[in-house]
N, C-alpha and C positions, 0 to 999 in steps of 0.2 A: 766438597761438592764443587762442580764447575760453576764459574760465575755466569749469571744470566746475561743475556745480550742487552737487556734494558732498551729494546727497540720501542719506537713510538708510533702511535696512530692517533690522529686528531679528527674528531667529527664536530661539525658546527651546523647549527640550524639558523636560517635567515628568514626574515619576513620580507615580503615583496610589497612595494607601495607604488601607486600610480604617480608618475612624476608631475602630473598637473595638480591633482587634488590632494596628494600626499596621504590619501586613505589606503588601507590595505586593498590588495587586488589579487585575484586568483592567478596562479601560474597557468598559462595556456599550455596545452599539450605540445604545441610546436616548440615552445621554449625548453621543455623537458627533453624532447627528442634531440634538439640541437646541442644541448649540453651533454647528453649521453653519448652522442655521436663523436664528440671531441675528447671523451675521457675513457678510461678503462671501466670495465663493467663494475657496477656497484659504487662508483665514486660520486654519483649524484642520484638523488631519489626524491620523490615527493614525500611530504610529511603528513601528519594526521589531518591538518587543515590545508585547504587548497591554496591559501595565501603563503604557505611555507615551502622552503626548499632546503634539503639537507645535502651536505657534501662530506666526504671523508677522504683523508689521505690514504695512500698505500702504506705498507709497513715501512717506516723510516728508520734508518740506522742511527740517526742523530738529529739534533735540532737544526743544523744547517740544511739538511735534506727536507725536514718538515717545513722550514721556512719557504724553500723553493716550491714545494708542492702546494702549500696553503696559499701562497701568493698567486700561483697559477690558477688555482681553483676559484679564489675570490675574484680575480680579474675576469675569468671566463664567465662566471655567473653575472657579474656586473655588465660586461659587454653584450652578452646575449640578451639579458633582460632589457637593456637600453633599446634594442631593436624592436621591442614590443611595448615601448612606452612605460617601462617599469624600472625600478631601482631596488636593489637589496639593501637592507639595513641589518647590522649585527647588534641588535639590542634584544633583551629577553622579553620585553613587552612593548607593544606599540603604544606611543604616548597618548593616543586619544581614540582609536577605532574601537567599535563595540564588538564584543565577542558574540553577541546574539545574532549578528548579521553574517557570521562566517559559516561556510559550509565545509564539511569534512570530505576528504578524498574518497572517491568511490572505488575502493579496492577491498577485497575480501578481508584482509588483515584489519583495515581500519573500520570496516562495517562491523566486524566482530567486536572490536574494541569499543565502538560506540554502543553496541548492544550490551556489552558486559558492564560498562561504567555508567550508563544512564546519563543523567543531566550533568554529572561531573565532567564528562568528556567534552561537553560543549564549551566549557570555560578554558580549555587547554590552549589558549592563545599565548603560548610561551615558547621560548627558544633557549637552548642551553649549549654548552660545550662539553664534550666527553673526551677524556685523555686516557688512552690505553698505554700501559707499559708492559712490555714483554718480559715475563718472568719464567715461563715455560713450566716449571715444576709445580704440580698441584699443591703439594705440601707447603711449598713456599708461599703460594698465593693465599692459602688459608692462614698461614702464620702472620703474613704482613697485613691481612685484612683488618684485624683488630687493632694493630699498632698504628697503621696509617690513618685510622679514623680520627686520631687526636688532632691531626693537621688539617682536616677538612674545613673547619671554620676559618682558618688562616687563608686558605685558597679561595673560599667563598668571598671573604671580605675584599680581596684584591680584584675579584672579577665582577663585582656588582654593576649591573647596568639596567635595572628595571625599577626606577622610582615611581613611574607614572602608570596609572591604570584608568582607562576610559576618561582621560582628560583631567584627572585629579592626581595631586601629589599624595601618595599613600603614606608618606613619612618613613617608609622603609627604603633601605638601600637596595634590597632585592625582593620585590613583590612576587617575582616568579615562584619562589619557594612556597609562598602562601597558597598559590594555586596548585602547585604540584603535590603538596603534602596532603591534598584531599584524596589522592589516589591510594589504593591499597598497596602494600608491600613497598613503601617508600621510607625515606628517612635514613637515619644512621644504621649501618649494618649491625645485626645482633652479635653478641659475644659468641664466636665460634672458634674452637681451638684446633680442629683438625679437618682435613678435606673429607674424611669419612662422615664426620658430623654434619658438614655442609650438605653433602650429597643426600644423607639420610633425611634431612629436613626438607630439601627440595622434592625428593621422591614422594614424600607424604602427599604433597599437593598435586603432583603429577599423577600419581596413582588414583587419586580421588577425582581426577578430571577437572580440578579447579584451575590449573594452568597446564599448557601443553609442554612447556619446558622452562628452563631458568631464565630465558630472555624476558619473561613476564615479571621478573623480580627487578624492581626499579630503585634499589637502595642508592644512597649517595656514593657508595663505593661497592663494587661487586666483582666477583670473578666473572669474566666474560663467558657467555655460553658458546660463542662462535670462535674465539681466539684464546691462545694460552696467555692471557693478559689479566692484570688487575686494572679495572676501569673506574676512574674517578668521574662522577656524574654530577657533582654538587655545584659546579660553576655556572654562573651566567655566561652567555656568549659575550665576547669582548668586541666593542665597536672597532678597535684598532688591532691590526695584525700583530704588531710587536708586543702588545700587552698579552695577547693570547699565547704567544711563544714564551714569554717570561713565565706565565703560569704553568705552561706545559713543562718547561725546564725545571721549575721548582718541584712539580709532581714527580718527574723522573728522578731528580736528585734525592728527594726525600726517600723514595723507595730504595734507591741504592744505599743510602745511609742506613736504613733499617736492615738491609741485607748485610751490610758491613758489620753492624752490631751482632747479627746472628752468627756469622762465621767466627766471631771472637767470643762466642758463648755469652753474649749480652742481648738485651732487648729493651725496647722502649716500654715504659710503664703503661699499663692499660688502666683506664679510668672507667667508671660506670657511665653508661650512656646518659644517665640523668645529668651528669656533670658536663659531658661533652656537648649535650644538647643545649645547655645554657650558653656555651660559647657559640654554638651554631645560631641560636637566636640573636645573640649580640652582634654577630657578623651580618646577619640578615637585616637587622634593624639599623645599625649604625655604619656598616662597612668599615672603611679605613679611618673614619672619623671617631671611632669608639675605642673601647678597650676590651681585650679578651682576658680571661682568667688564666694565669700561670698556676696550675694546680700544684706543681712541685714546690714553688715558693709561697703559694697561698696569697697571691696578690693580683690585683687587676693591673694590666700592663697596656700602655698605648700601642697601637699598631706599628708606628714607626720603630719603636724599640723592639717589638717582636720580630719585625722583618729583619732588622740588623742581626738579631740573635739567630734567626733562621738561616740567613745567608752564611753566617759564621759556622753554623752547625753542619751545613751541607757543602761548604766550599771545596773540601777534598773530593767529594763525589762529583760535584759539578765540573771540577777541573778534569777528572778522569773521563767524564762523559763529553767533554768539549763544549760545555754550555755555561761556563762561569759568567760570561758577559750577559747572557740572557737572565740568569738567576739574579745577578746584580741589577738587572733592569727592573726588578721589583721596586727599586728606589724611585725610578722614573714614574711608576704608577702612583706612588705616594706624593711625589712632587706635582705631577700634572693632574692628579685626580683620576678616579675610576670613571667609567661611563656614566655612572649615577651623578657624580659631582659635576661633570662637564655638561650633562643635560640640564641640570638645575641652574647652572650658571647661564646657559643660553636662555632658559625660561625667565630668569631674573632680569637679564638684560632687556629682553623684549617687554617685560612688564614695566620696567623703568622707563622705557621709551613710549609708554602709553598704549601699547597694543592690547586688544581684548584677548580673553583667555584662549579662544580658538586659534587666533593668530600666534599666540605664544607657543602653543603646542605644535603648530605647523613649522614654526622656526626651529623647534627641537628636531623634527623629522628631517628638515633640510640639513641641519647640522649632522645628523646621523648618516645621511647619504654621503656627505663630504668625508666623514670619518672613515667610512668603509674603504675609501680609496687612499687614505692618507699615507699608508705605508707601502702602497703597491707601486 
């Protein structure tokens, strides 16, 4: 079989805050219009809540192109938002704003979602990063779906950026998943062996009118409905651009590694979702500070060791894709901390300085505003 192109597409969701109060603020229509006028169609859009904005790159041939596009998109949103007294933050939960006071976007798609999900939808004050990898062939997408699931907890741990919820430290590295998992059709993808099996399962719900199409399946990893890609959806959005690119490069390289095994008549061992879900929880709870289970060796392994093993595992593929430096950038995430660790460090510093809790949380938001521009 011909080698896939392994193209990339990255989608990120941001929260908008008022630069004076640091509270969440709705995106004015003028801001959306100004961003849309400066970009290609579909590269910027409103999200479910009016305080959110979503961007997406075009189809990128490699990580250098993705960097160029993502940098441009982040800078545009930042600059246009500033004209309206707003600033974007790339964190999966706002440190202190209340979900009860947020309004959803008045569009037919989101109105229907609100009606379908009831009270669960109101709590969806969360943002994520989605990474599409172009595989083309449907049979390959189905084959890699089950194997790639093993690595989702590793990617989640490196991306965590949502320790706070409504002014409280949740004790989790990614509280976002706790909110998202309340939705139907979420979590790890089920064990599916063939594309026909996948289509048959989706068609059952479509024909019953439960969902209109596969875009309403929100697994941590899914075959995209709109593109010939496998789409990783498990990650928190990264406050820093370079962290996002390292995670995207790892995602792309792991998929190429799995394809490389396939053409050699090999494959990655598939474990029951019961076991992978344990690692998913451990990544959600502890992030890079914890251990994940190496099921092959039957041991719990610290994240720094797992990252080194992962870099070695995909080095050949990252080299072929031209993203070895970005894959090795996962070490910088370990050294500097994820968004979760850095937010907690800012909170701790403000607390040590004697600031009350509300000021501690505002210090965290100011930090996130600065982080958004750090690599631009």
